A tleap script that builds the chain and sets N, CA, C and O, in Angstrom:
source leaprc.protein.ff14SB
mol = sequence {
  NMET GLN LEU ILE GLN PHE LEU LEU ILE ALA
  GLY VAL LEU ILE ALA VAL VAL LEU ALA VAL
  ARG PHE LEU PRO GLY ASP ARG SER LEU ALA
  ILE LYS ARG ILE VAL ALA ILE VAL PHE ALA
  VAL SER ALA VAL LEU ALA ILE LEU PHE PRO
  GLN ALA LEU THR ARG VAL ALA SER PHE PHE
  GLY VAL GLY ARG GLY THR ASP LEU LEU LEU
  TYR VAL PHE VAL LEU MET THR LEU TRP PHE
  ALA VAL ALA THR ILE ARG ALA LYS ALA ARG
  SER ASP ALA ARG VAL THR ASP LEU ALA ARG
  ALA VAL ALA LEU MET GLU ALA ARG ALA GLU
  ASP SER ALA GLY ARG ARG ASP ALA GLN CPRO
}
set mol.1.N position { -23.305 13.206 18.490 }
set mol.1.CA position { -23.058 13.022 17.662 }
set mol.1.C position { -23.580 13.608 16.396 }
set mol.1.O position { -24.771 13.467 16.117 }
set mol.2.N position { -22.904 14.148 15.745 }
set mol.2.CA position { -23.290 14.771 14.395 }
set mol.2.C position { -23.573 13.545 13.001 }
set mol.2.O position { -22.851 12.548 13.036 }
set mol.3.N position { -24.522 13.648 11.925 }
set mol.3.CA position { -24.327 12.687 11.179 }
set mol.3.C position { -23.033 12.871 10.063 }
set mol.3.O position { -22.538 11.979 9.374 }
set mol.4.N position { -22.652 14.306 10.111 }
set mol.4.CA position { -21.293 13.675 9.222 }
set mol.4.C position { -20.380 12.834 10.094 }
set mol.4.O position { -19.761 11.934 9.528 }
set mol.5.N position { -20.183 13.044 11.661 }
set mol.5.CA position { -18.885 12.357 12.336 }
set mol.5.C position { -19.459 11.008 12.001 }
set mol.5.O position { -18.794 10.243 11.302 }
set mol.6.N position { -20.718 10.639 12.477 }
set mol.6.CA position { -21.147 9.069 12.250 }
set mol.6.C position { -20.785 8.948 10.645 }
set mol.6.O position { -20.144 7.948 10.321 }
set mol.7.N position { -21.069 9.691 9.837 }
set mol.7.CA position { -20.621 8.986 8.367 }
set mol.7.C position { -19.109 8.922 7.789 }
set mol.7.O position { -18.697 8.197 6.883 }
set mol.8.N position { -18.251 10.063 8.705 }
set mol.8.CA position { -17.228 9.391 8.261 }
set mol.8.C position { -16.518 8.351 9.224 }
set mol.8.O position { -15.504 7.712 8.945 }
set mol.9.N position { -17.065 8.311 10.128 }
set mol.9.CA position { -16.317 7.349 11.330 }
set mol.9.C position { -16.583 6.255 10.683 }
set mol.9.O position { -15.567 5.561 10.664 }
set mol.10.N position { -17.803 5.561 9.926 }
set mol.10.CA position { -18.358 4.256 9.382 }
set mol.10.C position { -17.119 4.166 7.979 }
set mol.10.O position { -16.376 3.234 7.671 }
set mol.11.N position { -17.308 5.677 7.279 }
set mol.11.CA position { -16.053 5.559 6.267 }
set mol.11.C position { -14.282 4.643 6.184 }
set mol.11.O position { -13.619 3.831 5.539 }
set mol.12.N position { -14.272 5.712 7.591 }
set mol.12.CA position { -12.478 5.169 7.988 }
set mol.12.C position { -12.631 3.458 8.212 }
set mol.12.O position { -11.901 2.594 7.725 }
set mol.13.N position { -13.954 3.245 9.208 }
set mol.13.CA position { -13.578 1.640 9.434 }
set mol.13.C position { -14.179 1.211 8.265 }
set mol.13.O position { -14.048 -0.012 8.320 }
set mol.14.N position { -14.762 1.483 7.235 }
set mol.14.CA position { -14.759 0.181 6.226 }
set mol.14.C position { -13.875 0.408 5.597 }
set mol.14.O position { -13.759 -0.541 4.822 }
set mol.15.N position { -12.937 1.288 5.382 }
set mol.15.CA position { -11.743 1.476 4.446 }
set mol.15.C position { -10.810 0.600 5.285 }
set mol.15.O position { -10.133 -0.123 4.555 }
set mol.16.N position { -10.565 0.439 6.572 }
set mol.16.CA position { -9.564 -0.096 7.362 }
set mol.16.C position { -10.292 -1.213 7.407 }
set mol.16.O position { -9.524 -1.681 8.247 }
set mol.17.N position { -11.156 -2.156 7.253 }
set mol.17.CA position { -11.669 -3.504 7.147 }
set mol.17.C position { -11.137 -4.232 5.936 }
set mol.17.O position { -10.636 -5.352 5.841 }
set mol.18.N position { -11.465 -2.970 4.719 }
set mol.18.CA position { -10.999 -3.525 3.259 }
set mol.18.C position { -9.698 -3.539 3.324 }
set mol.18.O position { -9.060 -4.479 2.851 }
set mol.19.N position { -9.195 -2.641 3.837 }
set mol.19.CA position { -7.553 -3.238 3.719 }
set mol.19.C position { -6.797 -3.770 4.132 }
set mol.19.O position { -5.639 -4.003 3.787 }
set mol.20.N position { -7.582 -4.119 5.219 }
set mol.20.CA position { -6.980 -5.081 6.394 }
set mol.20.C position { -7.189 -6.673 5.934 }
set mol.20.O position { -6.376 -7.576 6.134 }
set mol.21.N position { -8.430 -6.786 5.295 }
set mol.21.CA position { -8.896 -7.971 4.939 }
set mol.21.C position { -8.313 -8.629 3.556 }
set mol.21.O position { -8.287 -9.845 3.368 }
set mol.22.N position { -7.714 -7.371 2.340 }
set mol.22.CA position { -7.567 -7.369 0.951 }
set mol.22.C position { -6.445 -7.428 0.793 }
set mol.22.O position { -6.019 -7.928 -0.248 }
set mol.23.N position { -5.659 -6.986 1.675 }
set mol.23.CA position { -3.691 -6.331 1.528 }
set mol.23.C position { -3.236 -8.031 1.106 }
set mol.23.O position { -3.474 -9.124 1.621 }
set mol.24.N position { -2.409 -7.536 -0.190 }
set mol.24.CA position { -2.159 -9.500 -0.597 }
set mol.24.C position { -0.658 -9.689 0.421 }
set mol.24.O position { 0.172 -8.908 0.885 }
set mol.25.N position { -0.832 -10.905 0.440 }
set mol.25.CA position { 0.750 -11.279 0.990 }
set mol.25.C position { 0.856 -10.921 2.415 }
set mol.25.O position { 0.527 -9.941 3.085 }
set mol.26.N position { 1.567 -12.327 2.703 }
set mol.26.CA position { 1.847 -12.679 4.371 }
set mol.26.C position { 2.713 -11.463 5.099 }
set mol.26.O position { 2.276 -10.781 6.026 }
set mol.27.N position { 4.139 -11.314 4.446 }
set mol.27.CA position { 4.914 -10.621 4.764 }
set mol.27.C position { 4.603 -9.441 5.011 }
set mol.27.O position { 3.894 -8.861 4.188 }
set mol.28.N position { 4.940 -8.902 5.939 }
set mol.28.CA position { 4.908 -7.614 6.524 }
set mol.28.C position { 2.901 -7.538 6.941 }
set mol.28.O position { 2.380 -6.424 7.010 }
set mol.29.N position { 1.985 -8.894 7.181 }
set mol.29.CA position { 0.489 -8.196 7.132 }
set mol.29.C position { 0.534 -7.795 8.862 }
set mol.29.O position { -0.252 -7.021 9.409 }
set mol.30.N position { 1.360 -8.338 9.354 }
set mol.30.CA position { 1.225 -7.356 10.769 }
set mol.30.C position { 1.302 -6.234 10.750 }
set mol.30.O position { 0.399 -5.450 11.044 }
set mol.31.N position { 2.612 -5.916 10.332 }
set mol.31.CA position { 2.809 -4.077 10.094 }
set mol.31.C position { 1.616 -3.537 9.391 }
set mol.31.O position { 1.209 -2.525 9.962 }
set mol.32.N position { 0.995 -3.828 8.465 }
set mol.32.CA position { 0.019 -3.237 7.711 }
set mol.32.C position { -1.078 -3.296 8.629 }
set mol.32.O position { -1.727 -2.272 8.842 }
set mol.33.N position { -1.385 -4.469 9.246 }
set mol.33.CA position { -3.020 -4.269 10.059 }
set mol.33.C position { -2.758 -3.492 11.323 }
set mol.33.O position { -3.675 -3.048 12.015 }
set mol.34.N position { -0.998 -3.284 11.711 }
set mol.34.CA position { -1.229 -2.672 13.068 }
set mol.34.C position { -1.250 -1.061 12.510 }
set mol.34.O position { -1.938 -0.335 13.228 }
set mol.35.N position { -0.622 -0.394 11.370 }
set mol.35.CA position { -0.910 0.808 10.684 }
set mol.35.C position { -2.131 1.365 10.589 }
set mol.35.O position { -2.460 2.508 10.905 }
set mol.36.N position { -3.220 -0.075 9.835 }
set mol.36.CA position { -4.198 -0.166 9.784 }
set mol.36.C position { -4.992 0.676 11.330 }
set mol.36.O position { -5.481 1.796 11.188 }
set mol.37.N position { -5.011 0.212 12.244 }
set mol.37.CA position { -5.653 0.038 13.418 }
set mol.37.C position { -5.509 1.295 14.077 }
set mol.37.O position { -6.361 1.771 14.827 }
set mol.38.N position { -4.068 1.996 13.696 }
set mol.38.CA position { -3.355 2.845 14.191 }
set mol.38.C position { -4.029 4.283 13.314 }
set mol.38.O position { -4.610 5.153 13.963 }
set mol.39.N position { -3.917 4.363 12.240 }
set mol.39.CA position { -5.002 4.988 11.351 }
set mol.39.C position { -6.636 5.210 12.021 }
set mol.39.O position { -7.241 6.212 12.401 }
set mol.40.N position { -6.851 4.328 11.978 }
set mol.40.CA position { -8.482 4.290 12.454 }
set mol.40.C position { -8.821 4.978 13.735 }
set mol.40.O position { -9.654 5.881 13.810 }
set mol.41.N position { -8.090 4.476 14.804 }
set mol.41.CA position { -8.012 5.076 16.093 }
set mol.41.C position { -7.877 6.718 15.778 }
set mol.41.O position { -8.809 7.482 16.028 }
set mol.42.N position { -6.507 7.209 15.152 }
set mol.42.CA position { -6.252 8.699 14.918 }
set mol.42.C position { -7.553 9.207 14.127 }
set mol.42.O position { -8.105 10.226 14.542 }
set mol.43.N position { -8.117 8.468 12.884 }
set mol.43.CA position { -9.096 9.211 12.395 }
set mol.43.C position { -10.323 9.218 13.025 }
set mol.43.O position { -11.091 10.065 12.569 }
set mol.44.N position { -10.774 8.510 13.973 }
set mol.44.CA position { -11.928 8.828 14.631 }
set mol.44.C position { -11.767 9.817 15.899 }
set mol.44.O position { -12.615 10.585 16.355 }
set mol.45.N position { -10.264 9.553 16.404 }
set mol.45.CA position { -10.428 10.632 17.645 }
set mol.45.C position { -10.521 11.988 16.874 }
set mol.45.O position { -11.250 12.879 17.310 }
set mol.46.N position { -9.783 12.153 15.723 }
set mol.46.CA position { -9.907 13.302 15.140 }
set mol.46.C position { -11.270 13.908 14.745 }
set mol.46.O position { -11.636 15.066 14.945 }
set mol.47.N position { -12.039 12.786 14.073 }
set mol.47.CA position { -13.291 13.373 13.701 }
set mol.47.C position { -14.033 13.596 15.306 }
set mol.47.O position { -14.847 14.509 15.445 }
set mol.48.N position { -13.703 12.755 16.394 }
set mol.48.CA position { -14.725 13.077 17.465 }
set mol.48.C position { -13.923 14.494 18.208 }
set mol.48.O position { -14.471 15.208 19.047 }
set mol.49.N position { -12.639 14.677 17.728 }
set mol.49.CA position { -12.605 15.629 19.049 }
set mol.49.C position { -11.564 16.281 17.790 }
set mol.49.O position { -10.418 15.834 17.731 }
set mol.50.N position { -11.974 17.269 16.865 }
set mol.50.CA position { -10.945 18.382 15.996 }
set mol.50.C position { -10.228 19.303 16.961 }
set mol.50.O position { -8.999 19.253 16.895 }
set mol.51.N position { -10.669 19.998 17.699 }
set mol.51.CA position { -9.844 20.327 18.655 }
set mol.51.C position { -8.304 20.023 19.147 }
set mol.51.O position { -7.357 20.799 19.275 }
set mol.52.N position { -8.397 18.686 19.362 }
set mol.52.CA position { -7.561 18.113 19.947 }
set mol.52.C position { -6.077 18.179 18.851 }
set mol.52.O position { -4.865 18.133 19.061 }
set mol.53.N position { -7.119 18.333 17.378 }
set mol.53.CA position { -6.021 17.733 16.500 }
set mol.53.C position { -5.296 19.367 16.293 }
set mol.53.O position { -4.119 19.490 15.955 }
set mol.54.N position { -5.953 20.222 16.483 }
set mol.54.CA position { -5.497 21.764 16.128 }
set mol.54.C position { -4.489 21.555 17.535 }
set mol.54.O position { -3.273 21.519 17.345 }
set mol.55.N position { -4.848 21.464 18.474 }
set mol.55.CA position { -3.526 21.359 19.594 }
set mol.55.C position { -2.310 20.648 19.453 }
set mol.55.O position { -1.216 21.055 19.842 }
set mol.56.N position { -2.566 19.427 18.808 }
set mol.56.CA position { -1.240 18.745 18.072 }
set mol.56.C position { -0.832 19.568 16.658 }
set mol.56.O position { 0.265 19.400 16.125 }
set mol.57.N position { -1.593 20.245 16.260 }
set mol.57.CA position { -0.970 20.934 15.047 }
set mol.57.C position { -0.333 21.728 15.924 }
set mol.57.O position { 0.826 21.312 15.922 }
set mol.58.N position { -0.442 22.907 16.904 }
set mol.58.CA position { 0.132 23.752 17.531 }
set mol.58.C position { 1.472 23.284 18.222 }
set mol.58.O position { 2.556 23.841 18.047 }
set mol.59.N position { 1.220 22.015 19.157 }
set mol.59.CA position { 2.380 21.522 19.162 }
set mol.59.C position { 3.322 21.358 18.214 }
set mol.59.O position { 4.351 21.282 18.886 }
set mol.60.N position { 3.585 21.269 17.247 }
set mol.60.CA position { 4.508 20.837 16.028 }
set mol.60.C position { 4.554 22.304 15.044 }
set mol.60.O position { 4.975 22.246 13.888 }
set mol.61.N position { 4.132 23.432 15.575 }
set mol.61.CA position { 3.844 24.509 15.326 }
set mol.61.C position { 3.442 24.843 13.847 }
set mol.61.O position { 4.063 25.584 13.085 }
set mol.62.N position { 2.120 24.059 13.550 }
set mol.62.CA position { 1.439 24.346 12.715 }
set mol.62.C position { 0.309 25.086 12.889 }
set mol.62.O position { -0.240 24.877 13.971 }
set mol.63.N position { -0.312 26.020 12.056 }
set mol.63.CA position { -1.005 26.786 12.767 }
set mol.63.C position { -2.570 26.211 13.237 }
set mol.63.O position { -3.315 26.511 14.169 }
set mol.64.N position { -2.655 25.375 12.266 }
set mol.64.CA position { -4.259 24.500 12.184 }
set mol.64.C position { -4.603 23.123 12.330 }
set mol.64.O position { -3.910 22.389 11.624 }
set mol.65.N position { -5.260 22.681 12.866 }
set mol.65.CA position { -5.157 21.128 12.438 }
set mol.65.C position { -5.521 20.803 11.079 }
set mol.65.O position { -4.832 19.870 10.665 }
set mol.66.N position { -6.406 21.260 10.183 }
set mol.66.CA position { -6.201 20.915 8.714 }
set mol.66.C position { -5.497 20.805 7.809 }
set mol.66.O position { -5.578 20.146 6.772 }
set mol.67.N position { -4.302 21.902 8.454 }
set mol.67.CA position { -3.131 22.166 7.748 }
set mol.67.C position { -2.463 20.997 8.107 }
set mol.67.O position { -2.245 20.132 7.259 }
set mol.68.N position { -1.990 20.828 9.682 }
set mol.68.CA position { -1.827 19.587 9.787 }
set mol.68.C position { -2.178 18.276 9.021 }
set mol.68.O position { -1.340 17.574 8.455 }
set mol.69.N position { -3.151 18.096 9.056 }
set mol.69.CA position { -3.706 17.157 8.292 }
set mol.69.C position { -3.364 16.678 6.377 }
set mol.69.O position { -3.164 15.613 5.793 }
set mol.70.N position { -3.460 18.296 5.905 }
set mol.70.CA position { -2.966 18.031 4.411 }
set mol.70.C position { -1.266 17.740 4.443 }
set mol.70.O position { -0.747 17.064 3.555 }
set mol.71.N position { -0.642 18.196 5.320 }
set mol.71.CA position { 0.951 18.060 4.905 }
set mol.71.C position { 0.881 16.487 5.364 }
set mol.71.O position { 1.542 15.837 4.554 }
set mol.72.N position { 0.407 15.785 6.208 }
set mol.72.CA position { -0.075 14.367 6.733 }
set mol.72.C position { -0.087 13.689 5.018 }
set mol.72.O position { 0.733 13.175 4.258 }
set mol.73.N position { -0.998 13.920 5.006 }
set mol.73.CA position { -1.834 13.164 3.355 }
set mol.73.C position { -0.733 13.850 2.516 }
set mol.73.O position { -0.507 12.917 1.745 }
set mol.74.N position { 0.042 14.754 2.160 }
set mol.74.CA position { 0.679 15.032 1.364 }
set mol.74.C position { 2.027 14.125 1.303 }
set mol.74.O position { 2.429 13.609 0.260 }
set mol.75.N position { 2.703 13.997 2.632 }
set mol.75.CA position { 3.313 13.255 2.680 }
set mol.75.C position { 3.381 11.262 2.861 }
set mol.75.O position { 4.196 10.366 2.639 }
set mol.76.N position { 1.938 11.400 3.405 }
set mol.76.CA position { 1.446 9.609 2.695 }
set mol.76.C position { 1.619 9.380 1.326 }
set mol.76.O position { 2.300 8.479 0.836 }
set mol.77.N position { 0.794 10.471 0.559 }
set mol.77.CA position { 0.774 10.439 -0.860 }
set mol.77.C position { 2.083 9.846 -1.382 }
set mol.77.O position { 2.315 8.678 -1.695 }
set mol.78.N position { 2.848 10.863 -1.405 }
set mol.78.CA position { 4.182 10.753 -1.726 }
set mol.78.C position { 5.068 9.242 -1.364 }
set mol.78.O position { 5.831 8.566 -2.054 }
set mol.79.N position { 4.535 9.082 0.124 }
set mol.79.CA position { 5.162 7.563 0.145 }
set mol.79.C position { 4.575 6.441 -0.324 }
set mol.79.O position { 5.221 5.432 -0.605 }
set mol.80.N position { 2.791 6.581 -0.488 }
set mol.80.CA position { 2.341 5.834 -1.338 }
set mol.80.C position { 2.784 5.877 -2.780 }
set mol.80.O position { 3.196 4.774 -3.139 }
set mol.81.N position { 2.823 6.647 -3.563 }
set mol.81.CA position { 3.605 7.035 -5.094 }
set mol.81.C position { 5.015 5.795 -5.272 }
set mol.81.O position { 5.216 4.910 -6.103 }
set mol.82.N position { 5.835 6.289 -3.995 }
set mol.82.CA position { 7.355 5.834 -4.035 }
set mol.82.C position { 7.166 3.996 -4.026 }
set mol.82.O position { 7.695 3.172 -4.773 }
set mol.83.N position { 6.381 3.828 -3.085 }
set mol.83.CA position { 5.956 2.384 -2.495 }
set mol.83.C position { 5.579 1.781 -3.946 }
set mol.83.O position { 6.226 0.812 -4.346 }
set mol.84.N position { 4.451 2.378 -4.821 }
set mol.84.CA position { 4.027 1.594 -5.309 }
set mol.84.C position { 4.923 1.400 -6.786 }
set mol.84.O position { 4.833 0.416 -7.521 }
set mol.85.N position { 5.824 2.629 -7.023 }
set mol.85.CA position { 6.730 2.595 -8.385 }
set mol.85.C position { 7.604 1.368 -7.748 }
set mol.85.O position { 7.808 0.345 -8.401 }
set mol.86.N position { 8.099 1.547 -6.437 }
set mol.86.CA position { 9.142 0.599 -6.428 }
set mol.86.C position { 8.846 -0.901 -6.366 }
set mol.86.O position { 9.828 -1.638 -6.460 }
set mol.87.N position { 7.113 -1.715 -6.158 }
set mol.87.CA position { 6.789 -2.820 -6.389 }
set mol.87.C position { 6.498 -2.910 -7.473 }
set mol.87.O position { 6.600 -4.083 -7.834 }
set mol.88.N position { 6.089 -2.111 -8.419 }
set mol.88.CA position { 5.802 -2.074 -10.007 }
set mol.88.C position { 7.391 -2.763 -10.637 }
set mol.88.O position { 7.585 -3.845 -11.191 }
set mol.89.N position { 8.103 -1.956 -10.387 }
set mol.89.CA position { 9.540 -2.101 -10.529 }
set mol.89.C position { 10.220 -3.774 -10.355 }
set mol.89.O position { 10.953 -4.524 -11.000 }
set mol.90.N position { 9.396 -3.786 -8.954 }
set mol.90.CA position { 9.964 -5.446 -8.551 }
set mol.90.C position { 9.210 -6.992 -9.493 }
set mol.90.O position { 9.649 -8.103 -9.789 }
set mol.91.N position { 7.789 -6.206 -9.715 }
set mol.91.CA position { 6.929 -6.998 -10.258 }
set mol.91.C position { 8.098 -7.335 -11.755 }
set mol.91.O position { 8.729 -8.363 -12.000 }
set mol.92.N position { 8.029 -5.874 -12.624 }
set mol.92.CA position { 8.654 -5.930 -14.045 }
set mol.92.C position { 10.340 -6.943 -14.007 }
set mol.92.O position { 10.924 -7.451 -14.964 }
set mol.93.N position { 10.677 -6.942 -12.737 }
set mol.93.CA position { 12.014 -7.443 -12.827 }
set mol.93.C position { 11.929 -9.007 -12.635 }
set mol.93.O position { 12.598 -9.858 -13.222 }
set mol.94.N position { 10.960 -9.190 -11.687 }
set mol.94.CA position { 10.483 -10.699 -11.911 }
set mol.94.C position { 9.923 -11.042 -12.794 }
set mol.94.O position { 10.293 -12.173 -13.108 }
set mol.95.N position { 8.746 -10.440 -13.776 }
set mol.95.CA position { 8.289 -11.119 -15.264 }
set mol.95.C position { 9.423 -11.132 -16.272 }
set mol.95.O position { 9.382 -12.012 -17.132 }
set mol.96.N position { 10.631 -10.098 -16.278 }
set mol.96.CA position { 11.982 -10.351 -17.151 }
set mol.96.C position { 12.771 -11.846 -16.641 }
set mol.96.O position { 13.171 -12.837 -17.253 }
set mol.97.N position { 12.760 -11.468 -15.324 }
set mol.97.CA position { 13.428 -13.108 -15.091 }
set mol.97.C position { 12.541 -14.239 -15.361 }
set mol.97.O position { 13.109 -15.241 -15.795 }
set mol.98.N position { 11.535 -14.289 -15.235 }
set mol.98.CA position { 10.509 -15.484 -16.089 }
set mol.98.C position { 10.964 -15.462 -17.682 }
set mol.98.O position { 11.453 -16.493 -18.146 }
set mol.99.N position { 10.849 -14.598 -18.304 }
set mol.99.CA position { 10.933 -14.635 -19.662 }
set mol.99.C position { 11.982 -14.810 -20.092 }
set mol.99.O position { 12.007 -15.316 -21.214 }
set mol.100.N position { 12.879 -14.592 -19.644 }
set mol.100.CA position { 14.168 -15.459 -19.508 }
set mol.100.C position { 14.398 -16.752 -19.471 }
set mol.100.O position { 14.948 -17.436 -20.334 }
set mol.101.N position { 13.933 -17.099 -18.380 }
set mol.101.CA position { 13.540 -18.726 -18.156 }
set mol.101.C position { 12.979 -19.179 -19.092 }
set mol.101.O position { 13.350 -20.196 -19.678 }
set mol.102.N position { 11.854 -18.406 -19.428 }
set mol.102.CA position { 10.969 -19.388 -20.308 }
set mol.102.C position { 11.797 -19.286 -22.086 }
set mol.102.O position { 11.420 -20.214 -22.802 }
set mol.103.N position { 12.558 -18.549 -22.604 }
set mol.103.CA position { 12.979 -18.165 -23.697 }
set mol.103.C position { 14.116 -19.827 -23.192 }
set mol.103.O position { 13.904 -20.909 -23.740 }
set mol.104.N position { 15.210 -19.643 -22.126 }
set mol.104.CA position { 16.066 -20.653 -22.215 }
set mol.104.C position { 15.360 -22.185 -22.254 }
set mol.104.O position { 15.782 -23.202 -22.805 }
set mol.105.N position { 14.499 -22.039 -21.702 }
set mol.105.CA position { 13.518 -23.640 -21.529 }
set mol.105.C position { 13.895 -23.634 -22.827 }
set mol.105.O position { 14.846 -24.212 -23.354 }
set mol.106.N position { 12.615 -22.547 -23.557 }
set mol.106.CA position { 12.271 -23.186 -24.918 }
set mol.106.C position { 13.814 -23.586 -26.220 }
set mol.106.O position { 13.831 -24.416 -27.129 }
set mol.107.N position { 14.722 -22.775 -25.852 }
set mol.107.CA position { 15.875 -22.890 -26.703 }
set mol.107.C position { 16.717 -24.024 -26.594 }
set mol.107.O position { 17.338 -24.575 -27.503 }
set mol.108.N position { 16.679 -24.313 -25.415 }
set mol.108.CA position { 16.930 -26.123 -24.810 }
set mol.108.C position { 16.036 -26.911 -25.264 }
set mol.108.O position { 16.550 -27.974 -25.614 }
set mol.109.N position { 14.796 -26.871 -25.438 }
set mol.109.CA position { 13.862 -27.835 -26.058 }
set mol.109.C position { 13.765 -27.788 -27.646 }
set mol.109.O position { 13.059 -28.644 -28.179 }
set mol.110.N position { 14.342 -26.966 -28.346 }
set mol.110.CA position { 14.114 -26.922 -29.593 }
set mol.110.C position { 15.672 -27.608 -29.730 }
set mol.110.O position { 15.679 -28.698 -30.302 }
set mol.111.N position { 16.790 -27.168 -29.336 }
set mol.111.CA position { 18.454 -27.620 -29.230 }
set mol.111.C position { 18.011 -29.629 -29.469 }
set mol.111.O position { 18.025 -30.317 -30.489 }
set mol.112.N position { 17.731 -29.919 -28.282 }
set mol.112.CA position { 17.779 -31.237 -28.304 }
set mol.112.C position { 16.625 -32.161 -28.958 }
set mol.112.O position { 16.491 -33.384 -28.910 }
set mol.113.N position { 15.786 -31.104 -29.626 }
set mol.113.CA position { 14.500 -31.649 -30.353 }
set mol.113.C position { 15.013 -31.960 -32.266 }
set mol.113.O position { 14.675 -32.619 -33.249 }
set mol.114.N position { 16.153 -30.819 -31.759 }
set mol.114.CA position { 17.404 -30.991 -33.142 }
set mol.114.C position { 17.787 -32.112 -33.116 }
set mol.114.O position { 17.216 -33.061 -33.653 }
set mol.115.N position { 19.032 -32.159 -32.349 }
set mol.115.CA position { 19.835 -33.154 -31.943 }
set mol.115.C position { 19.151 -34.472 -32.380 }
set mol.115.O position { 19.605 -35.220 -33.246 }
set mol.116.N position { 17.996 -34.674 -31.677 }
set mol.116.CA position { 17.105 -36.259 -31.683 }
set mol.116.C position { 16.812 -36.390 -33.536 }
set mol.116.O position { 17.088 -37.417 -34.157 }
set mol.117.N position { 16.282 -35.275 -34.117 }
set mol.117.CA position { 15.886 -35.237 -35.363 }
set mol.117.C position { 17.624 -35.706 -36.408 }
set mol.117.O position { 17.745 -36.597 -37.248 }
set mol.118.N position { 18.282 -35.103 -36.105 }
set mol.118.CA position { 19.696 -34.895 -36.615 }
set mol.118.C position { 20.253 -36.799 -36.221 }
set mol.118.O position { 21.133 -37.064 -37.039 }
set mol.119.N position { 20.109 -37.477 -35.709 }
set mol.119.CA position { 20.665 -38.578 -35.341 }
set mol.119.C position { 19.850 -40.033 -36.262 }
set mol.119.O position { 18.653 -40.199 -36.501 }
set mol.120.N position { 20.923 -40.825 -36.580 }
set mol.120.CA position { 20.212 -41.493 -37.859 }
set mol.120.C position { 19.567 -42.782 -36.957 }
set mol.120.O position { 18.886 -43.644 -37.512 }
savepdb mol mol.pdb
quit
């Protein structure tokens, strides 16, 4: 094994461990772990056997393995961007709901305090 292969494999494994340990939310955690493990295994195999990636690429009608990696990277980047935008929209909606609830609670508190002050 060459030094670059060792460094790439170490980088993949560190990224997967960090991703699995620090991903928030229990919902879909199993799916995230499975995807991380599949990614790690695929990456390690592509690093150790680059010609296999070229064979997979030619099976799908792509000329080289590096081209296939680029296409998959672009798709995953777009998927990540969409997922991030959707998560931000959900978070913004949650903040809006909370702000409305706080405003209503404050209005009710002021209204009840005003009624108490008006009574003799």
